[in-house]
N, C-alpha and C positions, 0 to 999 in steps of 0.2 A: 630361834629355837622355841618350840612350844611343848609344854609338858602338862598333861592332864592328870590330876590326882583326885581321889575321893576325899570327903571331909575327914574320915579317920586317918588317911594317909597324910593329909595336910597337917593335922594336929600332931601326928608323930614326927613329921619333918621339923615342925616348929620346936618340939621338945628336944630332938636330937641336936639341932643347930644351936639352940639356946645353951645346952650343956657344953657343946663344943666351943661356943663363944666364951663361956666362963673359963674353960681350960686355956683357951688362946690368950685371954687377958692375963692369966696367971703366968703363962710362958713369956709373954712380952715383958712383964715386970721382972722375971727371973734372969732373962738373958743379958749377958754382958756385951755381946757382939752387936755393934751398931748396924751392920749390914743385915744380920739375921732379924734384928728387931724391926728394921724397915720392911723386910719381907713379911713378917708376921702382921704388921700393921696394915699392909696392903691386903693381906688375906682377911683380916678382921673387917676391913671396909667392905669386901665382897660379901662376907657372911652377913654383915649388917644390911646390905642392900637386899639380899635374898630374904632375910627375916622380915624386912619391911614389906616386900611384895607378898609374902605368905600371909602376913597379918592383915593386909589390905583386901585379901580375897573375901568375897561374900560367900556364905555357906553354899549358895546355889552354884557359884562358880567353881568351888572346890569339890562339888559332888559329881562332877562329870564322869 
């Protein structure tokens, strides 16, 4: 899958995902369910991968 975003869109996505990542971490720490915690950690890993990709974009690549 391919997604083209402008620089402002890329920066907004980063901000949104970073905020979500913070909330996700708090939820992981609060949950008592081992199963739910595992699911949240898997989601956290996906968010981390997406954040890494967005951070690696050069401004010209994000300006499409």
